[in-house]
N, C-alpha and C positions, 0 to 999 in steps of 0.2 A: 378222526378220533372224537368220541362222544364225551360230553361233559360228565364228570363224576356225579353219580346219583347222591342226593343228600341222604344221610343216614338218620334213622329215627332217634338215635342217641343225641343228635344235634338239637339243643333246645330252641334254636332259631328256625327250625324246620317249619315251613308253611306248606299247606296242601297245594297251593297254586304252584310253588316251586317244584314240588315233586311231580305234579302232573306235567309241567313243562319239560322236565327232564325225561320222563317216560315218552312223551310225544316226540322229543328229539331223537330218541332211540328207534322209533318205529321203522325208518327206512333200512336199518341194519338188521332187523330181526328176521330170522327165517320163518317159514310158514308154521312149523310146530310151535315155535315160541310165541307167535302171534295168537295162535289158538289158546295157549296157556294164559297169555295176557288177557284175552277176551274173557276167559272163565274167571280169572282173578278179579277183573273189573266188575263182572256180574255179581260176584260175592260181595265186593265192596259196596256196590249199589244197594244190594239187599240189606246189608248191615246198616248203611246210612239211612235207608227208609225206615227200618225198624227203630233206629235211634230217634229219628224225627217223630215217629208215631207214638213212641212211648215216653218222650221227653215231657217233663212237667210243663203245664201251660205257663206262659209268661205271667209274671206278677201283674196284678191289676195296677193300673197307673193311678196315682193319686193326683188330684187336681193341683195345679201350681200353688194355689194359696194354702192348701192343706199339706203340702209336701213337708216331710221330715228331713232336716238337714244335719249333717255332721258339724263338728266344730269348725273344720276347715271351710266347708261350704258356707256356713253361717257367717264366718269372718269375712269371706270374700263378698257375700251379699251385702254386708254392712260397710264394706271397704275399711275394715279395721284389721289389726293384727290378731292372730290366734291367741297370743298371750294376753292382749287387752281383753278380748272377749271371755277367755277362760277366767280371768280375775274379776270380771264385772257381771257375768251372766246372772248370778244369784241375786245380787243387790238390785239389778235392773228388772228382775223377773222375766228374763228372756228365754230360759230353757228349763230342762228338767233332766234328772238323772235317769239313765237307762243302764242299770248295772254300774259298771265303772266308767261309763261314757256319759257325756253330756249331749243331749239332742235339742234341736230347735225346730219350732214350727215356723214355716216361712210367713204365715199370716201374722204371727206375733212379732216377727222381725219387721215386717212392713208397717205394722201398727206403731212400733217404736220409732221407726224412721219418720212417719208422719207426725208423731208428737214432737220430735226434734225439730222438724220444719216449722211447726206452729210456734215453738218457743223462740226460734231465731227471727221471727218476724217482728 
């Protein structure tokens, strides 16, 4: 008995799982079904290549120092709570508003950390 094929309605479906399930069915498929499978796989390959070729290019990477961080990322970088950072960012000049959100430059956070180190000496 073959394992049941995952269905596309399953949100946990992964392409590798589906391919493994199809591969497990191969020994049971008669010749005409194998030909249909081959044709279907060729269509999938063509669609995959078209998607890869027309996909937008990956976003340009920003240097580590110039990276823009979210509140969560900035808080983790500073080893502080999100709440602390949200209440202190403006007073300390650490971030800027981006619409309704607050963003942070990694370089500015690093500068702040260095100034804290100097003060603690």
